[in-house]
C-alpha positions, 0 to 999 in steps of 0.5 A, a space after each residue: 121606864 124612867 123610874 124602874 131599871 127592870 124595864 129594859 126596852 120601851 115603845 111609844 105607840 102614837 101616844 103623848 109623853 105625859 111624863 118627859 124622858 129625863 134630861 139624862 136619858 134612860 141609861 142607854 136603854 132602847 126605845 121605839 117611837 111608832 106613830 101615825 103621820 101627826 107624829 112627824 118630827 116638828 109635828 103637832 105633838 112636841 113631846 116626841 121631839 123632846 123625848 127623841 132628843 133625850 133618848 140616849 140608847 138605840 132608838 128609831 122613830 117610825 111613822 106609818 102612813 095611812 093610819 090614825 091613832 086608833 090603828 095602834 090598837 085592835 080598833 081597825 081590825 074590829 071595825 073591818 070585821 064589823 063592816 064599819 068604814 073608817 074613812 080616816 084610815 085608808 089602810 085596811 085593819 089587817 094590814 095595819 095590824 100586821 105592820 104594828 105586830 111586825 115592828 113591835 115583835 122585831 123590836 122586842 126580839 132584838 132588844 130582849 131576846 137578842 135576835 137580829 131583826 133587819 126590819 129595824 135597820 131601814 125602809 123596806 119595799 115590803 112595808 112602803 107605809 113605814 117611814 124611818 126618821 133620822 
């Protein structure tokens, strides 16, 4: 995204920023940070704090409680279907997948399709697992 202007919006789903956000930002393009509880502000991965301070467009930092790193892929859903317990993630795979799908879809709908999505405006009682950070 930093080197290709064609990328109009970006999401980091629980990953480390191996390449830092440029000091000048991303030319005002929107960005969503969506992670598990280790990625809280001031958490163990300081690349999120650094990236947050450099993001210069619309941005949200959301944490999903009750999940682990692999929940941002299809691992939790497949583990549930195979009846393999995941003691590190108390949320069921289908619930985690629904949360990730809803917030990612809302983000891209809003920023690529121009469709308003109030889900991104703040906490909702329907998704108590999702914490918005200022």
